[in-house]
MOPAC internal coordinates of N, CA, C and O (Angstrom, degrees):
PM7 1SCF
backbone

  N    0.0000 0     0.00 0     0.00 0    0    0    0
  C    1.4534 1     0.00 0     0.00 0    1    0    0
  C    1.5214 1   108.93 1     0.00 0    2    1    0
  O    1.2310 1   120.76 1   -54.72 1    3    2    1
  N    1.3136 1   116.16 1   125.28 1    3    2    1
  C    1.4555 1   119.82 1  -179.47 1    5    3    2
  C    1.5214 1   109.20 1  -106.25 1    6    5    3
  O    1.2310 1   121.31 1   -34.26 1    7    6    5
  N    1.3283 1   115.10 1   145.74 1    7    6    5
  C    1.4653 1   120.29 1  -179.47 1    9    7    6
  C    1.5123 1   111.18 1   -94.45 1   10    9    7
  O    1.2310 1   120.91 1    -6.19 1   11   10    9
  N    1.2866 1   115.87 1   173.81 1   11   10    9
  C    1.4541 1   122.14 1   177.42 1   13   11   10
  C    1.5269 1   108.20 1   -73.22 1   14   13   11
  O    1.2310 1   119.50 1   -57.96 1   15   14   13
  N    1.3603 1   118.56 1   122.04 1   15   14   13
  C    1.4653 1   120.37 1  -177.90 1   17   15   14
  C    1.5271 1   113.03 1   -65.44 1   18   17   15
  O    1.2310 1   119.28 1   161.80 1   19   18   17
  N    1.3200 1   118.98 1   -18.20 1   19   18   17
  C    1.4641 1   121.31 1   179.28 1   21   19   18
  C    1.5221 1   112.65 1   -85.42 1   22   21   19
  O    1.2310 1   120.33 1   162.20 1   23   22   21
  N    1.3316 1   116.98 1   -17.80 1   23   22   21
  C    1.4572 1   121.39 1  -174.28 1   25   23   22
  C    1.5334 1   113.37 1   -58.50 1   26   25   23
  O    1.2310 1   118.47 1   132.24 1   27   26   25
  N    1.3389 1   120.51 1   -47.76 1   27   26   25
  C    1.4722 1   118.70 1  -179.73 1   29   27   26
  C    1.5374 1   112.50 1   -60.16 1   30   29   27
  O    1.2310 1   119.93 1   139.14 1   31   30   29
  N    1.3160 1   117.74 1   -40.86 1   31   30   29
  C    1.4712 1   120.55 1   179.04 1   33   31   30
  C    1.5115 1   111.90 1   -66.45 1   34   33   31
  O    1.2310 1   120.58 1   140.94 1   35   34   33
  N    1.3254 1   116.49 1   -39.06 1   35   34   33
  C    1.4535 1   121.27 1   178.65 1   37   35   34
  C    1.5218 1   110.61 1   -64.29 1   38   37   35
  O    1.2310 1   120.44 1   138.70 1   39   38   37
  N    1.3294 1   116.77 1   -41.30 1   39   38   37
  C    1.4656 1   120.68 1   178.86 1   41   39   38
  C    1.5217 1   110.94 1   -63.22 1   42   41   39
  O    1.2310 1   120.07 1   138.36 1   43   42   41
  N    1.3140 1   117.48 1   -41.64 1   43   42   41
  C    1.4647 1   120.97 1   178.41 1   45   43   42
  C    1.5231 1   110.12 1   -63.59 1   46   45   43
  O    1.2310 1   120.23 1   137.36 1   47   46   45
  N    1.3194 1   117.16 1   -42.64 1   47   46   45
  C    1.4699 1   119.91 1   178.81 1   49   47   46
  C    1.5188 1   110.79 1   -63.12 1   50   49   47
  O    1.2310 1   119.81 1   138.18 1   51   50   49
  N    1.3168 1   117.97 1   -41.82 1   51   50   49
  C    1.4591 1   121.35 1  -179.10 1   53   51   50
  C    1.5226 1   110.88 1   -66.94 1   54   53   51
  O    1.2310 1   120.42 1   140.02 1   55   54   53
  N    1.3360 1   116.80 1   -39.98 1   55   54   53
  C    1.4576 1   119.24 1   178.59 1   57   55   54
  C    1.5185 1   111.39 1   -67.17 1   58   57   55
  O    1.2310 1   120.07 1   146.38 1   59   58   57
  N    1.3156 1   117.48 1   -33.62 1   59   58   57
  C    1.4581 1   120.90 1  -179.11 1   61   59   58
  C    1.5094 1   113.52 1   -79.04 1   62   61   59
  O    1.2310 1   119.97 1   161.74 1   63   62   61
  N    1.3235 1   117.66 1   -18.26 1   63   62   61
  C    1.4617 1   120.75 1  -175.82 1   65   63   62
  C    1.5173 1   113.53 1   -57.15 1   66   65   63
  O    1.2310 1   118.65 1   133.16 1   67   66   65
  N    1.3607 1   120.19 1   -46.84 1   67   66   65
  C    1.4564 1   118.92 1  -179.20 1   69   67   66
  C    1.5256 1   112.53 1   -66.16 1   70   69   67
  O    1.2310 1   120.34 1   159.67 1   71   70   69
  N    1.3167 1   116.95 1   -20.33 1   71   70   69
  C    1.4560 1   119.97 1  -179.25 1   73   71   70
  C    1.5195 1   112.46 1   -80.60 1   74   73   71
  O    1.2310 1   119.93 1   164.45 1   75   74   73
  N    1.3182 1   117.73 1   -15.55 1   75   74   73
  C    1.4566 1   120.30 1   179.79 1   77   75   74
  C    1.5249 1   108.78 1   -64.93 1   78   77   75
  O    1.2310 1   120.37 1   -47.45 1   79   78   77
  N    1.2996 1   116.90 1   132.55 1   79   78   77
  C    1.4586 1   121.27 1  -177.75 1   81   79   78
  C    1.5111 1   109.90 1  -108.98 1   82   81   79
  O    1.2310 1   121.42 1   -38.46 1   83   82   81
  N    1.2997 1   114.88 1   141.54 1   83   82   81
  C    1.4464 1   120.29 1   175.34 1   85   83   82
  C    1.5247 1   107.37 1   -80.41 1   86   85   83
  O    1.2310 1   120.50 1   -40.40 1   87   86   85
  N    1.3048 1   116.66 1   139.60 1   87   86   85
  C    1.4568 1   121.42 1  -178.37 1   89   87   86
  C    1.5201 1   110.86 1   -60.17 1   90   89   87
  O    1.2310 1   121.32 1   -35.83 1   91   90   89
  N    1.3046 1   115.08 1   144.17 1   91   90   89
  C    1.4525 1   121.81 1   177.76 1   93   91   90
  C    1.5268 1   109.38 1   -75.98 1   94   93   91
  O    1.2310 1   120.64 1   -42.17 1   95   94   93
  N    1.3179 1   116.38 1   137.83 1   95   94   93
  C    1.4597 1   121.89 1   172.83 1   97   95   94
  C    1.5196 1   107.07 1   -90.67 1   98   97   95
  O    1.2310 1   120.12 1   -51.16 1   99   98   97
  N    1.3373 1   117.38 1   128.84 1   99   98   97
  C    1.4603 1   121.54 1   178.79 1  101   99   98
  C    1.5190 1   108.24 1  -116.55 1  102  101   99
  O    1.2310 1   121.20 1   -49.22 1  103  102  101
  N    1.3250 1   115.31 1   130.78 1  103  102  101
  C    1.4556 1   122.25 1   176.65 1  105  103  102
  C    1.5245 1   106.77 1  -118.04 1  106  105  103
  O    1.2310 1   120.17 1   -46.96 1  107  106  105
  N    1.3307 1   117.27 1   133.04 1  107  106  105
  C    1.4594 1   121.92 1  -174.94 1  109  107  106
  C    1.5261 1   111.56 1  -105.16 1  110  109  107
  O    1.2310 1   121.19 1   -41.10 1  111  110  109
  N    1.3438 1   115.33 1   138.90 1  111  110  109
  C    1.4639 1   122.90 1   175.68 1  113  111  110
  C    1.5225 1   106.43 1  -121.12 1  114  113  111
  O    1.2310 1   120.34 1   -46.90 1  115  114  113
  N    1.3315 1   116.95 1   133.10 1  115  114  113
  C    1.4611 1   121.43 1  -178.97 1  117  115  114
  C    1.5237 1   109.81 1  -151.61 1  118  117  115
  O    1.2310 1   120.27 1   -32.81 1  119  118  117
  N    1.3319 1   117.08 1   147.19 1  119  118  117
  C    1.4682 1   119.00 1   174.55 1  121  119  118
  C    1.5334 1   112.36 1   -60.06 1  122  121  119
  O    1.2310 1   120.14 1   160.11 1  123  122  121
  N    1.3402 1   117.34 1   -19.89 1  123  122  121
  C    1.4666 1   121.66 1   178.62 1  125  123  122
  C    1.5276 1   112.16 1   -87.28 1  126  125  123
  O    1.2310 1   120.05 1  -177.48 1  127  126  125
  N    1.3231 1   117.51 1     2.52 1  127  126  125
  C    1.4570 1   121.45 1  -175.97 1  129  127  126
  C    1.5123 1   113.41 1   -88.60 1  130  129  127
  O    1.2310 1   122.00 1     0.07 1  131  130  129
  N    1.3122 1   113.78 1  -179.93 1  131  130  129
  C    1.4655 1   122.76 1   175.16 1  133  131  130
  C    1.5240 1   106.84 1  -135.64 1  134  133  131
  O    1.2310 1   120.50 1   -44.42 1  135  134  133
  N    1.3170 1   116.64 1   135.58 1  135  134  133
  C    1.4558 1   119.95 1  -177.26 1  137  135  134
  C    1.5240 1   113.52 1   -66.80 1  138  137  135
  O    1.2310 1   119.49 1   168.26 1  139  138  137
  N    1.3163 1   118.58 1   -11.74 1  139  138  137
  C    1.4683 1   121.47 1   176.62 1  141  139  138
  C    1.5335 1   111.41 1   -83.43 1  142  141  139
  O    1.2310 1   119.78 1   166.75 1  143  142  141
  N    1.3237 1   118.02 1   -13.25 1  143  142  141
  C    1.4543 1   121.21 1  -179.22 1  145  143  142
  C    1.5267 1   110.79 1   -79.89 1  146  145  143
  O    1.2310 1   120.70 1    -8.45 1  147  146  145
  N    1.3300 1   116.27 1   171.55 1  147  146  145
  C    1.4691 1   121.47 1  -175.64 1  149  147  146
  C    1.5243 1   113.60 1   -77.09 1  150  149  147
  O    1.2310 1   120.03 1   151.37 1  151  150  149
  N    1.3325 1   117.54 1   -28.63 1  151  150  149
  C    1.4562 1   120.77 1  -174.76 1  153  151  150
  C    1.5165 1   113.11 1    83.46 1  154  153  151
  O    1.2310 1   119.85 1   179.42 1  155  154  153
  N    1.3205 1   117.89 1    -0.58 1  155  154  153
  C    1.4723 1   121.40 1  -177.84 1  157  155  154
  C    1.5331 1   112.41 1   -74.81 1  158  157  155
  O    1.2310 1   120.23 1   161.03 1  159  158  157
  N    1.3303 1   117.16 1   -18.97 1  159  158  157
  C    1.4673 1   121.72 1  -179.54 1  161  159  158
  C    1.5254 1   109.53 1  -106.85 1  162  161  159
  O    1.2310 1   119.96 1   -35.53 1  163  162  161
  N    1.3314 1   117.67 1   144.47 1  163  162  161
  C    1.4645 1   120.83 1  -179.28 1  165  163  162
  C    1.5311 1   112.18 1   -80.48 1  166  165  163
  O    1.2310 1   120.23 1   162.81 1  167  166  165
  N    1.3282 1   117.17 1   -17.19 1  167  166  165
  C    1.4663 1   122.15 1   178.13 1  169  167  166
  C    1.5249 1   108.03 1  -140.91 1  170  169  167
  O    1.2310 1   120.04 1   -23.57 1  171  170  169
  N    1.3365 1   117.52 1   156.43 1  171  170  169
  C    1.4719 1   119.26 1   178.50 1  173  171  170
  C    1.5296 1   110.93 1   -59.45 1  174  173  171
  O    1.2310 1   120.71 1   -36.71 1  175  174  173
  N    1.3420 1   116.24 1   143.29 1  175  174  173
  C    1.4638 1   118.95 1   176.79 1  177  175  174
  C    1.5329 1   109.34 1   -74.94 1  178  177  175
  O    1.2310 1   120.54 1    -9.50 1  179  178  177
  N    1.3295 1   116.58 1   170.50 1  179  178  177
  C    1.4672 1   121.50 1  -175.71 1  181  179  178
  C    1.5231 1   112.41 1   -60.38 1  182  181  179
  O    1.2310 1   120.44 1   147.16 1  183  182  181
  N    1.3229 1   116.76 1   -32.84 1  183  182  181
  C    1.4727 1   120.98 1  -178.62 1  185  183  182
  C    1.5296 1   112.46 1   -82.63 1  186  185  183
  O    1.2310 1   120.66 1   174.18 1  187  186  185
  N    1.3422 1   116.34 1    -5.82 1  187  186  185
  C    1.4652 1   121.67 1  -177.01 1  189  187  186
  C    1.5345 1   111.77 1    58.46 1  190  189  187
  O    1.2310 1   121.32 1  -143.36 1  191  190  189
  N    1.3529 1   115.07 1    36.64 1  191  190  189
  C    1.4652 1   119.61 1   179.66 1  193  191  190
  C    1.5261 1   112.04 1  -109.25 1  194  193  191
  O    1.2310 1   120.19 1   168.90 1  195  194  193
  N    1.3274 1   117.24 1   -11.10 1  195  194  193
  C    1.4626 1   120.83 1   178.76 1  197  195  194
  C    1.5156 1   108.71 1  -157.84 1  198  197  195
  O    1.2310 1   121.71 1   -21.51 1  199  198  197
  N    1.3016 1   114.33 1   158.49 1  199  198  197
  C    1.4604 1   120.48 1  -179.85 1  201  199  198
  C    1.5153 1   109.19 1   166.79 1  202  201  199
  O    1.2310 1   120.71 1    24.40 1  203  202  201
  N    1.3344 1   116.26 1  -155.60 1  203  202  201
  C    1.4558 1   119.77 1  -179.36 1  205  203  202
  C    1.5270 1   111.07 1   -72.77 1  206  205  203
  O    1.2310 1   121.05 1   -20.18 1  207  206  205
  N    1.3304 1   115.59 1   159.82 1  207  206  205
  C    1.4630 1   119.39 1   171.04 1  209  207  206
  C    1.5231 1   107.63 1   -83.40 1  210  209  207
  O    1.2310 1   120.25 1   -12.93 1  211  210  209
  N    1.3236 1   117.13 1   167.07 1  211  210  209
  C    1.4578 1   121.22 1  -172.40 1  213  211  210
  C    1.5280 1   114.54 1  -101.61 1  214  213  211
  O    1.2310 1   119.52 1   172.33 1  215  214  213
  N    1.3386 1   118.52 1    -7.67 1  215  214  213
  C    1.4625 1   119.37 1  -173.36 1  217  215  214
  C    1.5261 1   111.00 1  -153.58 1  218  217  215
  O    1.2310 1   121.20 1   -13.75 1  219  218  217
  N    1.3263 1   115.30 1   166.25 1  219  218  217
  C    1.4626 1   119.84 1   174.84 1  221  219  218
  C    1.5195 1   110.51 1   -64.05 1  222  221  219
  O    1.2310 1   120.79 1   141.89 1  223  222  221
  N    1.3250 1   116.09 1   -38.11 1  223  222  221
  C    1.4688 1   120.70 1   177.01 1  225  223  222
  C    1.5330 1   109.97 1   -62.59 1  226  225  223
  O    1.2310 1   120.46 1   138.91 1  227  226  225
  N    1.3261 1   116.73 1   -41.09 1  227  226  225
  C    1.4626 1   121.11 1   177.06 1  229  227  226
  C    1.5160 1   111.79 1   -63.83 1  230  229  227
  O    1.2310 1   120.18 1   141.61 1  231  230  229
  N    1.3477 1   117.27 1   -38.39 1  231  230  229
  C    1.4614 1   121.18 1   177.72 1  233  231  230
  C    1.5237 1   110.14 1   -65.57 1  234  233  231
  O    1.2310 1   120.95 1   134.77 1  235  234  233
  N    1.3239 1   115.78 1   -45.23 1  235  234  233
  C    1.4676 1   119.46 1   178.53 1  237  235  234
  C    1.5280 1   110.87 1   -58.49 1  238  237  235
  O    1.2310 1   120.51 1   134.64 1  239  238  237
  N    1.3386 1   116.63 1   -45.36 1  239  238  237
  C    1.4607 1   120.82 1  -179.00 1  241  239  238
  C    1.5278 1   111.88 1   -67.76 1  242  241  239
  O    1.2310 1   120.14 1   142.33 1  243  242  241
  N    1.3328 1   117.34 1   -37.67 1  243  242  241
  C    1.4742 1   120.66 1   177.75 1  245  243  242
  C    1.5272 1   109.93 1   -63.61 1  246  245  243
  O    1.2310 1   120.35 1   138.45 1  247  246  245
  N    1.3311 1   116.93 1   -41.55 1  247  246  245
  C    1.4628 1   119.56 1   177.73 1  249  247  246
  C    1.5229 1   110.76 1   -64.54 1  250  249  247
  O    1.2310 1   120.13 1   142.74 1  251  250  249
  N    1.2986 1   117.36 1   -37.26 1  251  250  249
  C    1.4693 1   120.03 1   177.49 1  253  251  250
  C    1.5264 1   110.55 1   -63.01 1  254  253  251
  O    1.2310 1   120.55 1   140.03 1  255  254  253
  N    1.3382 1   116.54 1   -39.97 1  255  254  253
  C    1.4702 1   120.23 1   179.93 1  257  255  254
  C    1.5240 1   111.48 1   -70.49 1  258  257  255
  O    1.2310 1   120.25 1   142.73 1  259  258  257
  N    1.3211 1   117.12 1   -37.27 1  259  258  257
  C    1.4645 1   121.66 1  -173.34 1  261  259  258
  C    1.5237 1   113.88 1   -87.72 1  262  261  259
  O    1.2310 1   120.00 1   163.80 1  263  262  261
  N    1.3141 1   117.61 1   -16.20 1  263  262  261
  C    1.4665 1   121.01 1  -175.37 1  265  263  262
  C    1.5238 1   110.81 1   -65.70 1  266  265  263
  O    1.2310 1   120.45 1   -55.37 1  267  266  265
  N    1.3252 1   116.75 1   124.63 1  267  266  265
  C    1.4674 1   119.26 1   174.48 1  269  267  266
  C    1.5300 1   109.51 1   -65.10 1  270  269  267
  O    1.2310 1   120.35 1   -18.94 1  271  270  269
  N    1.3160 1   116.94 1   161.06 1  271  270  269
  C    1.4649 1   121.96 1  -178.86 1  273  271  270
  C    1.5293 1   111.69 1   -56.91 1  274  273  271
  O    1.2310 1   119.77 1   146.04 1  275  274  273
  N    1.3187 1   118.05 1   -33.96 1  275  274  273
  C    1.4525 1   122.02 1  -178.81 1  277  275  274
  C    1.5253 1   112.19 1   -90.56 1  278  277  275
  O    1.2310 1   119.30 1  -173.90 1  279  278  277
  N    1.3272 1   118.94 1     6.10 1  279  278  277
  C    1.4630 1   122.04 1  -178.15 1  281  279  278
  C    1.5146 1   110.78 1    91.71 1  282  281  279
  O    1.2310 1   120.84 1    -6.28 1  283  282  281
  N    1.3023 1   116.00 1   173.72 1  283  282  281
  C    1.4574 1   120.43 1   179.88 1  285  283  282
  C    1.5212 1   109.49 1   -73.55 1  286  285  283
  O    1.2310 1   120.01 1   -37.37 1  287  286  285
  N    1.3377 1   117.59 1   142.63 1  287  286  285
  C    1.4622 1   120.17 1  -178.26 1  289  287  286
  C    1.5246 1   113.55 1   -74.34 1  290  289  287
  O    1.2310 1   120.30 1   163.80 1  291  290  289
  N    1.3176 1   117.02 1   -16.20 1  291  290  289
  C    1.4578 1   120.67 1  -178.36 1  293  291  290
  C    1.5178 1   110.46 1  -153.27 1  294  293  291
  O    1.2310 1   120.31 1     8.22 1  295  294  293
  N    1.3268 1   117.02 1  -171.78 1  295  294  293
  C    1.4576 1   121.38 1  -177.14 1  297  295  294
  C    1.5239 1   112.71 1   -60.05 1  298  297  295
  O    1.2310 1   121.49 1   -29.45 1  299  298  297
  N    1.3314 1   114.76 1   150.55 1  299  298  297
  C    1.4644 1   121.95 1   176.32 1  301  299  298
  C    1.5240 1   107.11 1  -123.95 1  302  301  299
  O    1.2310 1   120.85 1   -49.80 1  303  302  301
  N    1.3271 1   115.97 1   130.20 1  303  302  301
  C    1.4668 1   121.03 1   177.42 1  305  303  302
  C    1.5232 1   107.97 1  -121.04 1  306  305  303
  O    1.2310 1   120.78 1   -57.35 1  307  306  305
  N    1.3265 1   116.11 1   122.65 1  307  306  305
  C    1.4663 1   122.03 1   173.75 1  309  307  306
  C    1.5204 1   105.22 1   -97.62 1  310  309  307
  O    1.2310 1   121.07 1   -66.01 1  311  310  309
  N    1.3299 1   115.56 1   113.99 1  311  310  309
  C    1.4575 1   121.96 1  -173.27 1  313  311  310
  C    1.5230 1   109.40 1  -105.41 1  314  313  311
  O    1.2310 1   120.56 1   -60.79 1  315  314  313
  N    1.3349 1   116.53 1   119.21 1  315  314  313
  C    1.4592 1   122.14 1  -174.63 1  317  315  314
  C    1.5287 1   109.76 1  -101.11 1  318  317  315
  O    1.2310 1   120.95 1   -58.72 1  319  318  317
  N    1.3355 1   115.79 1   121.28 1  319  318  317
  C    1.4652 1   122.18 1  -179.18 1  321  319  318
  C    1.5290 1   110.49 1   -74.71 1  322  321  319
  O    1.2310 1   121.12 1   -15.93 1  323  322  321
  N    1.3192 1   115.47 1   164.07 1  323  322  321
  C    1.4663 1   121.45 1   176.22 1  325  323  322
  C    1.5250 1   109.83 1   -61.96 1  326  325  323
  O    1.2310 1   121.16 1   -28.93 1  327  326  325
  N    1.3015 1   115.39 1   151.07 1  327  326  325
  C    1.4603 1   120.66 1   177.69 1  329  327  326
  C    1.5133 1   110.76 1   140.85 1  330  329  327
  O    1.2310 1   121.30 1    -1.37 1  331  330  329
  N    1.3185 1   115.13 1   178.63 1  331  330  329
  C    1.4574 1   121.73 1   178.61 1  333  331  330
  C    1.5156 1   108.77 1  -106.26 1  334  333  331
  O    1.2310 1   121.43 1   -50.59 1  335  334  333
  N    1.3078 1   114.86 1   129.41 1  335  334  333
  C    1.4638 1   122.23 1  -178.63 1  337  335  334
  C    1.5265 1   107.88 1  -115.85 1  338  337  335
  O    1.2310 1   120.53 1   -64.12 1  339  338  337
  N    1.3113 1   116.59 1   115.88 1  339  338  337
  C    1.4687 1   121.75 1   178.95 1  341  339  338
  C    1.5330 1   108.53 1   -82.08 1  342  341  339
  O    1.2310 1   120.97 1   -50.67 1  343  342  341
  N    1.3076 1   115.75 1   129.33 1  343  342  341
  C    1.4582 1   121.81 1  -179.33 1  345  343  342
  C    1.5277 1   107.45 1  -118.10 1  346  345  343
  O    1.2310 1   120.51 1   -61.19 1  347  346  345
  N    1.3330 1   116.62 1   118.81 1  347  346  345
  C    1.4591 1   119.92 1  -177.76 1  349  347  346
  C    1.5280 1   112.59 1   -99.89 1  350  349  347
  O    1.2310 1   120.72 1   167.71 1  351  350  349
  N    1.3325 1   116.22 1   -12.29 1  351  350  349
  C    1.4702 1   120.78 1   177.83 1  353  351  350
  C    1.5226 1   108.00 1  -154.13 1  354  353  351
  O    1.2310 1   120.47 1   -17.91 1  355  354  353
  N    1.3275 1   116.71 1   162.09 1  355  354  353
  C    1.4722 1   118.60 1   179.62 1  357  355  354
  C    1.5290 1   111.35 1   -63.19 1  358  357  355
  O    1.2310 1   120.99 1   -31.86 1  359  358  357
  N    1.3058 1   115.71 1   148.14 1  359  358  357
  C    1.4646 1   121.50 1   173.57 1  361  359  358
  C    1.5282 1   106.18 1   -92.99 1  362  361  359
  O    1.2310 1   120.86 1   -61.79 1  363  362  361
  N    1.3111 1   115.96 1   118.21 1  363  362  361
  C    1.4581 1   120.94 1  -176.53 1  365  363  362
  C    1.5235 1   111.05 1  -100.28 1  366  365  363
  O    1.2310 1   121.32 1   -50.11 1  367  366  365
  N    1.3125 1   115.09 1   129.89 1  367  366  365
  C    1.4567 1   121.69 1   176.25 1  369  367  366
  C    1.5232 1   107.91 1  -112.37 1  370  369  367
  O    1.2310 1   120.81 1   -39.73 1  371  370  369
  N    1.3188 1   116.05 1   140.27 1  371  370  369
  C    1.4612 1   121.88 1   179.69 1  373  371  370
  C    1.5320 1   108.31 1  -117.73 1  374  373  371
  O    1.2310 1   119.93 1    -5.69 1  375  374  373
  N    1.3294 1   117.74 1   174.31 1  375  374  373
  C    1.4719 1   118.96 1   179.11 1  377  375  374
  C    1.5306 1   113.71 1   -54.34 1  378  377  375
  O    1.2310 1   119.60 1   149.32 1  379  378  377
  N    1.3258 1   118.36 1   -30.68 1  379  378  377
  C    1.4702 1   119.60 1   179.35 1  381  379  378
  C    1.5219 1   112.18 1   -65.97 1  382  381  379
  O    1.2310 1   120.04 1   164.69 1  383  382  381
  N    1.3302 1   117.53 1   -15.31 1  383  382  381
  C    1.4640 1   121.68 1  -179.76 1  385  383  382
  C    1.5245 1   112.19 1   -91.42 1  386  385  383
  O    1.2310 1   120.66 1  -179.91 1  387  386  385
  N    1.3206 1   116.34 1     0.09 1  387  386  385
  C    1.4659 1   120.83 1  -178.43 1  389  387  386
  C    1.5141 1   111.27 1   -80.73 1  390  389  387
  O    1.2310 1   121.57 1   -29.19 1  391  390  389
  N    1.2955 1   114.61 1   150.81 1  391  390  389
  C    1.4546 1   120.12 1   171.88 1  393  391  390
  C    1.5182 1   108.91 1   -89.77 1  394  393  391
  O    1.2310 1   121.23 1    16.11 1  395  394  393
  N    1.3082 1   115.26 1  -163.89 1  395  394  393
  C    1.4573 1   122.39 1   178.03 1  397  395  394
  C    1.5265 1   107.89 1  -130.54 1  398  397  395
  O    1.2310 1   119.68 1   -10.61 1  399  398  397
  N    1.3170 1   118.22 1   169.39 1  399  398  397
  C    1.4703 1   118.90 1   177.65 1  401  399  398
  C    1.5289 1   113.07 1   -57.21 1  402  401  399
  O    1.2310 1   120.05 1   145.66 1  403  402  401
  N    1.3306 1   117.52 1   -34.34 1  403  402  401
  C    1.4680 1   119.88 1  -179.52 1  405  403  402
  C    1.5324 1   112.47 1   -93.14 1  406  405  403
  O    1.2310 1   120.27 1   167.79 1  407  406  405
  N    1.3242 1   117.09 1   -12.21 1  407  406  405
  C    1.4675 1   121.26 1   178.85 1  409  407  406
  C    1.5257 1   109.23 1  -139.77 1  410  409  407
  O    1.2310 1   120.45 1  -112.25 1  411  410  409
  N    1.3448 1   116.74 1    67.75 1  411  410  409
  C    1.4609 1   119.31 1   179.95 1  413  411  410
  C    1.5274 1   111.26 1   -68.47 1  414  413  411
  O    1.2310 1   120.75 1   -27.39 1  415  414  413
  N    1.3245 1   116.16 1   152.61 1  415  414  413
  C    1.4647 1   122.01 1   173.98 1  417  415  414
  C    1.5248 1   106.09 1  -111.63 1  418  417  415
  O    1.2310 1   120.82 1   -62.07 1  419  418  417
  N    1.3323 1   116.03 1   117.93 1  419  418  417
  C    1.4545 1   121.82 1  -175.19 1  421  419  418
  C    1.5206 1   109.61 1  -121.94 1  422  421  419
  O    1.2310 1   120.63 1   -50.32 1  423  422  421
  N    1.3307 1   116.40 1   129.68 1  423  422  421
  C    1.4509 1   122.68 1   174.72 1  425  423  422
  C    1.5239 1   107.08 1   -99.50 1  426  425  423
  O    1.2310 1   120.49 1   -52.80 1  427  426  425
  N    1.3422 1   116.67 1   127.20 1  427  426  425
  C    1.4554 1   120.81 1  -175.75 1  429  427  426
  C    1.5298 1   110.70 1  -148.35 1  430  429  427
  O    1.2310 1   120.69 1   -23.84 1  431  430  429
  N    1.3162 1   116.29 1   156.16 1  431  430  429
  C    1.4616 1   120.43 1   173.54 1  433  431  430
  C    1.5217 1   108.62 1   -71.14 1  434  433  431
  O    1.2310 1   120.69 1   -32.23 1  435  434  433
  N    1.3272 1   116.29 1   147.77 1  435  434  433
  C    1.4649 1   120.52 1   174.15 1  437  435  434
  C    1.5308 1   107.82 1   -63.26 1  438  437  435
  O    1.2310 1   119.82 1   -25.19 1  439  438  437
  N    1.3258 1   117.94 1   154.81 1  439  438  437
  C    1.4643 1   120.05 1   179.70 1  441  439  438
  C    1.5333 1   111.37 1   -52.91 1  442  441  439
  O    1.2310 1   120.89 1   -54.78 1  443  442  441
  N    1.3276 1   115.90 1   125.22 1  443  442  441
  C    1.4610 1   121.70 1   178.80 1  445  443  442
  C    1.5171 1   115.08 1    77.90 1  446  445  443
  O    1.2310 1   119.75 1   177.61 1  447  446  445
  N    1.3190 1   118.08 1    -2.39 1  447  446  445
  C    1.4720 1   121.28 1  -177.04 1  449  447  446
  C    1.5264 1   110.89 1   -89.38 1  450  449  447
  O    1.2310 1   121.29 1   -28.67 1  451  450  449
  N    1.3250 1   115.14 1   151.33 1  451  450  449
  C    1.4611 1   122.03 1   175.40 1  453  451  450
  C    1.5273 1   108.39 1  -129.71 1  454  453  451
  O    1.2310 1   120.27 1  -101.92 1  455  454  453
  N    1.3284 1   117.10 1    78.08 1  455  454  453
  C    1.4618 1   119.48 1   178.72 1  457  455  454
  C    1.5279 1   110.81 1   -67.50 1  458  457  455
  O    1.2310 1   121.17 1   -33.14 1  459  458  457
  N    1.3310 1   115.36 1   146.86 1  459  458  457
  C    1.4628 1   121.65 1   179.32 1  461  459  458
  C    1.5191 1   108.08 1  -122.61 1  462  461  459
  O    1.2310 1   120.68 1   -54.55 1  463  462  461
  N    1.3240 1   116.30 1   125.45 1  463  462  461
  C    1.4609 1   122.06 1   177.01 1  465  463  462
  C    1.5108 1   107.27 1  -107.64 1  466  465  463
  O    1.2310 1   120.72 1   -53.38 1  467  466  465
  N    1.3174 1   116.22 1   126.62 1  467  466  465
  C    1.4515 1   119.68 1  -177.81 1  469  467  466
  C    1.5169 1   111.07 1  -134.50 1  470  469  467
  O    1.2310 1   121.51 1   -41.63 1  471  470  469
  N    1.2926 1   114.72 1   138.37 1  471  470  469
  C    1.4629 1   121.09 1   175.58 1  473  471  470
  C    1.5138 1   109.22 1  -111.80 1  474  473  471
  O    1.2310 1   121.28 1  -175.09 1  475  474  473
  N    1.3299 1   115.15 1     4.91 1  475  474  473
  C    1.4619 1   120.54 1  -179.00 1  477  475  474
  C    1.5208 1   111.83 1   -70.73 1  478  477  475
  O    1.2310 1   121.73 1   -24.28 1  479  478  477
  N    1.3031 1   114.29 1   155.72 1  479  478  477
  C    1.4533 1   120.28 1   178.38 1  481  479  478
  C    1.5237 1   108.40 1  -134.65 1  482  481  479
  O    1.2310 1   120.75 1   -48.29 1  483  482  481
  N    1.3038 1   116.18 1   131.71 1  483  482  481
  C    1.4567 1   120.21 1   179.29 1  485  483  482
  C    1.5314 1   109.47 1   -67.38 1  486  485  483
  O    1.2310 1   120.92 1   -46.56 1  487  486  485
  N    1.3253 1   115.84 1   133.44 1  487  486  485
  C    1.4575 1   121.33 1   177.58 1  489  487  486
  C    1.5120 1   107.00 1  -111.68 1  490  489  487
  O    1.2310 1   121.06 1   -56.89 1  491  490  489
  N    1.3159 1   115.59 1   123.11 1  491  490  489
  C    1.4640 1   121.10 1  -177.89 1  493  491  490
  C    1.5279 1   109.93 1  -126.01 1  494  493  491
  O    1.2310 1   120.73 1    -6.34 1  495  494  493
  N    1.3137 1   116.22 1   173.66 1  495  494  493
  C    1.4662 1   121.00 1   174.96 1  497  495  494
  C    1.5243 1   113.92 1    91.74 1  498  497  495
  O    1.2310 1   119.72 1  -170.88 1  499  498  497
  N    1.3215 1   118.13 1     9.12 1  499  498  497
  C    1.4582 1   119.34 1   177.65 1  501  499  498
  C    1.5155 1   110.28 1   -76.62 1  502  501  499
  O    1.2310 1   120.95 1   -39.06 1  503  502  501
  N    1.3038 1   115.79 1   140.94 1  503  502  501
  C    1.4729 1   120.76 1   174.72 1  505  503  502
  C    1.5305 1   108.61 1  -110.87 1  506  505  503
  O    1.2310 1   121.35 1   -36.09 1  507  506  505
  N    1.2616 1   115.02 1   143.91 1  507  506  505
  C    1.4886 1   117.64 1   177.46 1  509  507  506
  C    1.5355 1   109.10 1   -57.53 1  510  509  507
  O    1.2310 1   120.54 1   -42.72 1  511  510  509
  N    1.2962 1   116.57 1   137.28 1  511  510  509
  C    1.4641 1   122.95 1  -177.04 1  513  511  510
  C    1.4341 1   111.47 1   -89.62 1  514  513  511
  O    1.2310 1   120.10 1   180.00 1  515  514  513

């Protein structure tokens, strides 16, 4: 009795299917960015028409614009470059900004970066009393 010569290859393909990983989506945040850009690039392009976003709020909004109707197919990493980020109001996240167990959304510093978020404001003009 002879078997189907395609069966062993088919079994290997089926076993490997769950191991296939969907590519990670990376969104970049940088003080050199603009919140109108896509965030898909880590630095502004030569034409200054696209590059990183400039804030966490910009990253959240870019993900909202880019998210497919069925959600992201895989993990999303928002990578924040070194620099100082001025925050004038709280950044609000809603359920639509959540990831899923198979496609988590993670905000993290870029490798080796130490981003600083500050809501402080310099106060000047005081006279000695």
